[in-house]
C-alpha positions in Angstrom: -32.8 22.0 31.9 -29.8 22.3 31.2 -28.9 18.6 31.6 -31.8 17.9 29.0 -30.2 20.4 26.5 -26.3 18.7 27.2 -27.7 15.2 26.9 -29.9 15.9 23.9 -26.2 17.1 22.1 -24.8 14.5 23.0 -26.9 12.1 21.3 -26.9 14.1 18.3 -23.3 14.3 18.0 -23.2 10.5 19.0 -25.5 9.9 15.9 -23.7 11.8 13.5 -21.0 10.4 14.1 -22.2 6.7 13.8 -24.0 7.7 10.5 -20.5 9.1 9.1 -18.5 5.8 10.0 -21.3 3.8 7.7 -21.1 6.1 4.9 -17.2 6.2 4.4 -17.4 2.2 4.7 -17.8 1.1 1.3 -15.3 3.6 -0.1 -12.5 1.6 1.9 -14.3 -1.9 1.2 -13.8 -0.6 -2.8 -10.0 0.6 -2.1 -9.1 -3.1 -0.5 -10.7 -4.7 -3.0 -8.7 -2.8 -5.8 -5.6 -3.4 -4.0 -6.3 -6.9 -3.8 -6.9 -6.8 -8.0 -3.4 -5.0 -8.4 -1.5 -7.3 -6.4 -2.6 -10.2 -7.7 -1.9 -8.4 -11.6 1.5 -8.0 -10.2 2.5 -11.5 -8.7 1.7 -12.8 -11.9 4.4 -11.2 -13.8 7.7 -12.5 -13.9 10.8 -10.8 -11.9 14.3 -10.7 -12.2 14.7 -10.8 -8.1 12.3 -12.8 -5.7 13.3 -9.7 -3.3 13.3 -6.1 -3.4 16.7 -4.9 -4.9 16.7 -1.9 -2.7 15.5 -3.3 0.7 15.8 -7.0 0.4 12.4 -7.7 1.6 11.0 -10.8 -0.3 8.2 -9.7 -2.8 5.5 -12.0 -2.0 5.4 -10.1 1.4 3.8 -7.1 -0.8 4.7 -5.3 -4.3 3.7 -1.9 -4.9 5.5 -0.9 -7.8 7.8 -2.1 -10.7 10.7 -0.7 -12.8 12.9 -2.1 -15.4 16.9 -2.2 -15.9 19.0 -3.8 -18.6 16.1 -5.3 -19.8 15.1 -7.2 -16.8 11.9 -6.5 -14.7 12.1 -5.4 -10.6 9.6 -5.3 -8.4 9.5 -2.9 -5.4 7.9 -2.9 -1.7 7.1 0.7 -2.1 7.8 3.8 -3.9 10.4 4.9 -1.7 12.3 1.5 -2.4 12.1 2.2 -6.3 13.1 5.6 -5.9 16.4 4.4 -3.8 17.4 1.8 -6.2 16.9 4.4 -9.0 19.8 6.2 -7.5 21.7 3.5 -8.3 20.8 0.4 -9.9 24.3 -1.4 -10.4 25.0 -0.8 -7.0 21.8 -1.9 -5.4 21.6 -5.6 -7.4 25.6 -5.7 -6.6 24.8 -6.3 -3.1 21.3 -8.3 -3.6 24.0 -11.0 -5.4 25.9 -11.2 -2.5 
């Protein structure tokens, strides 16, 4: 009798987990679609540099944030790189030009 009860509990948990993963698939797909739309919109902008001025990563590898400095638009691979750039923009741009 215990084995039947344990098997029933296991079957319930397995079924519940399977159903939960199916309900969360749609929001993940929607988020991926929205991220592609944002990336393509940002890719159409004209940037002062083809690289992230903070870490040097090529912007074509991924663009997550932007800022302007001295009237020019700069792109960043992450919010962290943008924050780092804003601590010393002139210093980062000097290194980028080297």
